[in-house]
C-alpha angles and dihedrals in degrees: 000000000000090000091050092053091045091051091046091050092050091048092051092047091048091051092050093048090048091049091050090048092052092047091051090049093052092047087054092047093050089047090050092050091048094047093047090058098045100094146357116263114246122207133189132234114279094031122161117220113218117204122189111196098169088116145087104288113206129177088253133000138176122245106261112214089176088068090052091049100049102017114211107005138146087254097058130060115202106236137159131189124241089218091059093044094052094042093051098043087052089048091048089053092063095035109108091203095058112082099173149336130256104208126202109187108138095136117009116179108223143079128287093251091059091046090049091056091051091045093053089053091049091051090051088051091051092046089057087071100264125116136241124202119193123195133167136153088229132019121202113205090260091048093052092047088059094041092052088076090067127101089236129016118196134184127184114256092255098031123120132250119193106210116150114115128259131301134178123203131180134203118230122208102185097100094046093047090051090052090050091048096241117142117204113213106207134195125176147147120217129053090231094049094107100163088109097045095092088061098045104031138042094215141028115285118235092254090050091052092045094055093041093052090049098054097034090056090046092053094045092049089053092051092048092049091051093050090044092055098049098035098040092232121134118246089239092058092046091052091045089054091051092046093051094061098275100184093042094049128097110279088238090077090063089055096045090045091052092238089125131016099231151327108262139154118237094257088057092050090048089051090053092049090051089059092050092049095041091241120162111245094243093048129081119246114256103247141158127206119234091243090058096039091063088074094049112111117226119172113246122243091249126059133209136046116308114202102173116088140206110208114218107198117193120216105179128162139010118340111245092338129161098259127089090245131058135064118328106198097214092049095047092044089054090049091053090046090051090052091049093052095044106098093199090061106085098178139006130226112198109202106203121193102159141124089209126242132178114040092209091048092050092052091051090055093043089058093056092046089053093049091049091050090057092065105028140010116281118197122185121214113195119211127192091323138003102171138151104341086012090060091041091064092044102046097083095056123116090239132010117208119192137172115244088247098044112122109228143147112055088149099181143098137229142175129197136184128177123226108211097175096106095053092041092052090049089060093046099262117136132178134216135160147139135254137192097217139033097257100028095118097045123152101034131166092201098071140023123266115261120234091260093049092050089053091051094048093047089048089053091052092047092052094050090050089053089052090048096053088042091057090048093047091051093046096046095038094236136112124279087240090058091052092045089054092058095030123060088124093298118158119218135186115242090256092050089046093054091054086055097048093249091120133026109207138026113230148082140267094296091053089054091049091050090051091048090054092049094049091047090050093241128146093189133015140169119241116235112191117210149233103033112260122243113259114258092255092050088049091049093051091049092049092048091053091051092046090050091053092049093046093052093047093050098039102042104024099032093224136113111264091223089063091053089050090051091053091046088058088067087080096051125184089240120033096221116067132194098194141143107270096247146352098280123212119168112204 
């Protein structure tokens, strides 16, 4: 009994201490929020803007005062929004007090399409007559692609440059599932719809390899052409450098090959920046951090009150997935409906950055996009990926804008259900039950599908695929046969997709906004970003919950939380999925 009361007392004390700690944190957060909004940041003439892009770069993110309070912590994920990056580089371009940018982008965490949009804005900044200096102790391939837009790119003498070309690798679960005694029952339409391949094969199928080679080469060629243009190096020389062991070579080869401008330590780069900014050697350079520069006021190029609005609606993440984040079909549908009913909104830009997800959820969103298009222009801007369900919700738009390296298409459908009966029986578990009708217990993970049930499920998949290509055919004003020919689950790069009439224009978010203005007959318009963002505290709570899940998975189970999420998705909310064939990571 004494042990019980001792344990109870310790629990109570622990709870009180935890509660006090949480209250103190929130007081600090609220104070941080309040102080951040007290006054506008002022900067002097000759100021250098420093931008740190070694973060997760999302289409849109909330300012995180928690990160400012505690710095790097397990409770805070370092994120930055593409919308804020583009807006503030553009602002710095017209700001007379900003003379240049100091860019830290050794290892940005995002896709090449997002990097391409930032890179284009940096090039515009540089073309305005201002300078950009990039420096990092290590450049990932993505980091260097972004840095190659700078006026000068520097690396420490013994720093590291990842330069090797692209690769794409997949993990296959078939062998492991067989050892466990789990049978995956698979239904799909489309020979390129390889989402189910890891559960039925131990290697890539020929169609999967064919499509992957096509879009990986397309993306790499785009990267090489971009570097070639800004660095003045031929594509052949760039590829030769990658083929000759690039990242494992002496750093001198990057200097002689004009990939970088020199091997310098940070103090040497600072000395050079002092000369450019006319700073005395003993003084510090006038500089402003990106996080502070967001509150610097710079008059816009246009004057006067602008009433008309362009709604930019963000659709980022998996559609009706199992995680806290992503696209919730009902919520996004309401946002589009609100924009349609708002008379001050003259056009809508739907920013899609999604691998797809629930087929039913995709169709719900598609319906609202279609209704919105009937009363005002709808332009889609595709981010890093707008594939499968992501393309489904985009296909009906007036105009589809994609980056050359956007992953899109993947017009196909699949369904999957595990049968755990063999492994359960092995451990002594058995299952029995009753039902009122023939298919009352379908789908079930405790027994295999019967022949009739397989036919029903496959028919369901086939019907939804027919609906999918019908939606695409209607949106693109072509026949279903034409869509089926380039569909079948095949993934395309944005450049490939434009050649096949899946997209209309190459460009980024600003391109889509410009088209929306033109179609709405507007010279000027205010941008209204939707849906409403979570408050900073709500964002913190959500991130803490996700961090806690990952911590528990890795600490107690010894496995990557992403893999657990992947397995959880076997028991999807909706049995038919319109999803990108795999979790794609280009290395």
